[in-house]
C-alpha positions as CSV (number, residue, x, y, z in Angstrom):
1,M,0.0,0.0,0.1
2,I,1.4,3.4,-1.1
3,F,-0.7,5.6,1.3
4,N,-0.2,7.1,4.8
5,F,-3.8,7.2,5.6
6,P,-4.9,10.0,8.0
7,D,-8.1,9.3,9.9
8,P,-10.9,10.0,7.4
9,K,-13.4,10.6,10.3
10,T,-11.5,13.6,11.6
11,L,-11.2,15.1,8.2
12,A,-14.7,14.5,7.3
13,K,-16.3,17.6,8.6
14,K,-13.7,19.9,7.2
15,Y,-14.1,18.3,3.9
16,R,-17.9,18.5,3.7
17,L,-18.1,22.1,5.1
18,A,-15.5,23.5,2.7
19,K,-16.4,26.2,0.3
20,P,-17.4,26.8,-2.4
21,I,-17.7,23.1,-2.9
22,P,-16.8,20.1,-0.6
23,H,-13.0,19.6,-1.0
24,I,-9.8,19.1,1.0
25,S,-6.1,19.5,0.4
26,I,-3.9,16.8,2.0
27,D,0.0,16.8,2.0
28,N,2.1,13.5,2.1
29,L,-1.0,11.0,1.6
30,V,1.2,9.1,-0.8
31,K,4.6,7.8,0.6
32,K,7.4,9.7,-0.8
33,K,9.3,6.8,-2.2
34,H,6.3,5.8,-4.3
35,L,5.8,9.4,-5.4
36,I,9.4,9.8,-6.7
37,A,9.3,6.6,-8.5
38,A,6.2,7.3,-10.3
39,H,7.3,10.9,-11.2
40,K,10.5,9.5,-12.8
41,E,8.4,7.7,-15.3
42,F,7.0,10.8,-16.8
43,E,10.2,11.1,-18.8
44,K,9.6,7.6,-20.2
45,V,6.3,8.6,-21.9
46,K,6.9,8.7,-25.6
47,P,6.1,11.8,-27.6
48,H,3.2,10.2,-29.3
49,Q,1.5,9.0,-26.1
50,W,1.0,12.5,-24.9
51,R,-2.4,13.8,-26.1
52,I,-2.7,17.6,-26.3
53,F,-5.7,19.2,-24.7
54,T,-6.5,22.7,-26.1
55,R,-10.2,23.4,-25.3
56,N,-11.1,27.1,-25.4
57,N,-7.4,28.1,-25.7
58,S,-6.4,26.1,-22.6
59,Y,-3.4,23.9,-23.1
60,M,-2.0,20.8,-21.3
61,E,-0.6,17.3,-22.2
62,E,-2.3,14.1,-21.0
63,C,-1.4,10.5,-21.0
64,Y,-3.2,7.3,-19.9
65,E,-0.9,4.7,-21.5
66,F,1.0,2.9,-18.6
67,T,2.0,-0.4,-20.1
68,D,5.7,0.2,-19.7
69,L,5.4,2.4,-16.6
70,P,5.1,-0.1,-13.7
71,N,5.3,2.5,-10.8
72,L,2.5,4.7,-12.4
73,R,0.4,1.6,-13.1
74,D,0.7,0.5,-9.5
75,M,-0.1,3.9,-8.2
76,I,-3.4,4.0,-10.3
77,H,-4.2,0.5,-9.0
78,N,-3.8,1.7,-5.4
79,F,-6.1,4.7,-6.0
80,N,-8.7,2.2,-7.5
81,S,-8.3,-0.2,-4.6
82,T,-10.8,-1.2,-2.0
83,E,-8.7,0.3,0.7
84,F,-8.6,3.7,-0.8
85,I,-12.2,3.6,-1.9
86,K,-13.4,2.8,1.6
87,W,-11.2,5.6,3.0
88,L,-12.7,8.0,0.5
89,E,-16.2,7.1,1.3
90,V,-15.7,7.8,5.0
91,L,-14.1,11.1,4.0
92,S,-17.0,12.2,1.6
93,G,-19.8,10.5,3.2
94,M,-20.7,8.9,-0.2
95,K,-21.4,5.2,-0.5
96,G,-20.9,3.1,-3.5
97,L,-18.0,5.0,-5.0
98,I,-16.9,3.4,-8.4
99,P,-13.4,3.9,-9.9
100,D,-12.7,4.1,-13.5
101,P,-10.4,1.4,-14.8
102,H,-10.4,3.0,-18.3
103,G,-9.2,6.3,-16.9
104,V,-11.5,8.3,-19.1
105,G,-10.5,12.0,-19.0
106,G,-7.9,11.2,-16.4
107,G,-4.3,9.9,-16.1
108,I,-1.1,11.9,-15.7
109,M,-0.9,15.6,-17.0
110,R,1.9,17.9,-17.7
111,C,1.8,21.7,-18.2
112,K,4.8,23.7,-19.4
113,T,5.7,27.5,-19.2
114,G,3.0,29.5,-20.8
115,D,0.3,26.8,-20.4
116,H,-2.9,27.4,-18.5
117,L,-6.3,25.8,-17.8
118,K,-9.3,28.2,-18.0
119,I,-11.9,28.3,-15.3
120,H,-14.4,25.5,-16.0
121,T,-16.8,22.9,-14.8
122,D,-16.2,19.2,-15.0
123,F,-17.8,16.6,-17.2
124,N,-20.5,14.8,-15.3
125,W,-20.9,11.6,-17.4
126,N,-18.6,8.7,-18.2
127,D,-19.9,7.1,-21.5
128,E,-17.7,4.1,-21.2
129,L,-18.9,3.2,-17.7
130,R,-22.4,4.7,-18.2
131,L,-22.0,6.5,-14.8
132,H,-22.2,9.8,-13.2
133,R,-19.1,11.5,-11.9
134,V,-19.0,12.5,-8.3
135,M,-15.5,13.1,-7.2
136,S,-12.2,14.1,-8.6
137,I,-8.7,13.7,-7.3
138,I,-5.4,15.3,-8.4
139,L,-1.9,14.3,-7.0
140,Y,0.9,16.7,-7.7
141,F,4.5,15.6,-8.3
142,S,6.6,18.7,-9.0
143,K,9.4,19.4,-6.7
144,N,10.1,22.8,-4.9
145,W,7.2,24.7,-6.6
146,K,7.5,28.5,-6.2
147,K,4.4,30.8,-6.0
148,E,5.7,33.1,-8.5
149,W,5.5,30.3,-11.2
150,N,1.7,30.4,-10.8
151,G,-0.1,27.1,-11.5
152,D,-2.4,27.3,-8.4
153,L,-5.7,25.4,-8.7
154,Q,-8.4,28.0,-8.1
155,F,-11.9,27.2,-6.8
156,W,-14.5,30.0,-7.7
157,D,-17.8,30.8,-6.4
158,Q,-20.9,29.4,-8.2
159,Q,-21.6,32.7,-10.1
160,R,-18.1,32.5,-11.6
161,K,-17.3,36.0,-10.2
162,K,-14.4,35.6,-7.8
163,M,-12.0,33.0,-6.6
164,I,-12.7,31.5,-3.1
165,R,-9.7,29.2,-2.4
166,H,-6.6,28.2,-4.1
167,Y,-3.9,25.6,-3.9
168,Y,-0.3,25.4,-5.3
169,P,0.9,22.2,-6.9
170,E,3.4,21.2,-4.1
171,Q,5.0,17.8,-4.3
172,G,2.9,15.2,-2.5
173,R,-0.1,17.4,-2.3
174,I,-3.5,15.8,-3.1
175,L,-6.6,17.6,-3.8
176,I,-10.0,16.0,-3.4
177,W,-13.4,17.5,-4.4
178,N,-17.0,16.7,-5.1
179,Y,-18.4,17.3,-8.6
180,H,-20.9,20.2,-8.8
181,K,-22.4,21.5,-12.0
182,R,-21.3,25.0,-10.8
183,G,-18.1,23.8,-9.4
184,F,-15.8,26.3,-11.3
185,H,-12.1,25.8,-11.1
186,G,-8.8,26.0,-13.1
187,H,-5.4,27.6,-13.3
188,P,-6.2,30.4,-15.5
189,I,-2.9,32.3,-15.2
190,P,-0.1,31.1,-17.6
191,L,2.8,29.4,-15.9
192,A,5.9,31.2,-15.5
193,T,8.2,28.2,-14.9
194,P,11.8,27.8,-16.0
195,K,12.0,25.9,-19.4
196,N,12.6,22.5,-17.9
197,I,10.1,22.7,-14.9
198,Y,6.7,21.2,-15.3
199,R,3.4,21.2,-13.5
200,D,3.0,17.5,-13.3
201,G,0.0,15.7,-11.8
202,L,-2.1,12.5,-11.7
203,R,-6.0,12.8,-12.1
204,M,-8.4,10.2,-11.0
205,F,-12.2,10.3,-11.0
206,Y,-14.9,8.6,-9.1
207,F,-18.5,7.7,-10.0
208,L,-21.8,6.6,-8.7
209,S,-24.7,4.8,-10.3
210,N,-28.0,6.6,-10.5
211,S,-29.6,3.9,-12.6
212,T,-32.9,2.1,-11.7
213,Y,-33.6,-1.5,-12.2
214,K,-36.4,-2.9,-14.2
215,K,-39.4,-4.3,-12.3
216,S,-39.1,-7.4,-14.4
217,D,-35.6,-8.1,-13.2
218,P,-34.9,-6.7,-9.8
219,P,-31.6,-7.0,-8.1
220,H,-31.1,-10.5,-6.6
221,Q,-28.5,-13.0,-5.4
222,S,-27.4,-16.0,-7.4
223,Y,-30.4,-18.4,-8.0
224,Y,-29.7,-22.0,-6.9
225,W,-33.3,-23.1,-7.1
226,Y,-35.5,-23.7,-10.2
227,N,-39.2,-23.9,-10.3
228,E,-40.2,-26.5,-12.7
229,K,-43.8,-25.3,-12.8
230,S,-43.0,-21.8,-14.0
231,K,-39.8,-22.7,-15.6
232,T,-37.8,-20.0,-13.9
233,P,-34.9,-19.8,-11.5
234,Y,-35.7,-18.2,-8.0
235,N,-34.3,-17.7,-4.6
236,P,-36.3,-18.5,-1.4
237,K,-37.1,-15.2,0.5
238,K,-35.3,-16.4,3.6
239,R,-31.8,-17.7,3.6
240,M,-31.5,-21.3,4.6
241,K,-29.0,-22.1,7.3
242,S,-27.7,-24.9,5.2
243,D,-26.3,-22.4,2.8
244,Y,-23.6,-21.5,5.3
245,K,-22.8,-24.9,6.8
246,V,-19.2,-25.9,6.4
247,K,-18.7,-29.6,5.7
248,R,-15.7,-30.8,7.7
249,N,-13.8,-33.9,7.1
250,K,-13.9,-36.3,10.0
């Protein structure tokens, strides 16, 4: 496990009451050796693997191809793990969170000098999973970040009039926030970094199912019984004690 988990119960109130949307900034959640090992693999990404994002004159590079990047791949598996999801559920108060193994819209990102990301609201629907997005995470990698380089992620009010909170991309800092249709955020000021200094991060998104089931096929456990008269499988309303007996060899 790559995490130094703080007690989510002690952070939950701060998270849920944060303005303008529920969010939190946590430093050193990921153990430093894993952070450094994963960051080194940014340089192994081949030029054709970087996808260029330029919506509305924003600019950054993205990648979600980790076949030859074992440390980044392991980090993503940890963020998709049961242990992390359960921790996240206690922090946020949301149950049934679902990670995205396909990484739609996520993965690693890199911004260079002059790049910026305009104030925007996030996509709310994952067409691959057919699920609604409810939470976002960014983990930052860049070492010794200076405020004069800009790059701070800004959260604006729901009228998109003014900035409420902002966070610089310090190494090991993780930002977690709830999706909101008016959850305006971005880093709109162009980076003023030296030529070979990048704003590097990893983005992960989480989802919930808002679907309803068909009355003709409601949720059920496995069917081990079959009604010969109606020709349908079924499950007794009450669990049988025999389902849970363990046969022991004498």
